[in-house]
N, C-alpha and C positions, 0 to 999 in steps of 0.2 A: 040102663050096660046087664041087664037078664045077670047078676049078682048073684041071682038067688039061685039061675039053673047052672053054676058048680059045683064041680065037686070036688070039693079039699081034700085031700087024699093027706098034707102033709098035720103033723099035727099044730102046727103055727097055722096053717094054712090064712083060714080065716082073719085073726091078728095079720098077718103080715099082708093083706089083700087088704082091709079097712088103714093099715097106715098108707098105702103107699091110694090108695085112693085121698085120704085126709091128708095127705104130699098134694098130690094135685090139683086139688079143689083150691086146697088155700097157695102155688103157686098158683094161678091164675085172678086170684081173688087178690095178690102183690100187683097185676099184671092192671087191675081196673075191669076183668071178665066178670061180674057178678052172677053169671047167667052161665049156669054148666054147661047148657043147652045151645047155649050161643059158642060157649070158650070150643068147647069140641067140632061144634060147626067150623070153627075159623080155623083148627089145628089136624082138622081129619087128615087135611091131604098135603101140610104144610111140616116136611119134617126138619127144614134148618127154621123155621119154624118155635116146631116146640123141643127143638135140641137150645136156642135161644134162651124157651124160657125158663131150660131148665139151665141154665149159666152156663152152658158148653161154649168152650171160648180153642176157634182156630191158633193151633203152635206155631207163630208163628217159626221160618227158617232156621234161624236159629237161635232158635230158645232147646236148651238141652230137654229129651226128655224126658225122667225120675219120677 
């Protein structure tokens, strides 16, 4: 993923990216995908699948937002 090439200009940038990476890997593992490469390939062009993995639920028409 070329993490070494990123230039984090924020004070906590490296820690934030590491946390997000860990969350993503853990979500893949909870779905039964143990290979990061396979998980990335499976979701690279599947936005709906990625949102489902992250727990996104569309609101029904009668559900108030807030």
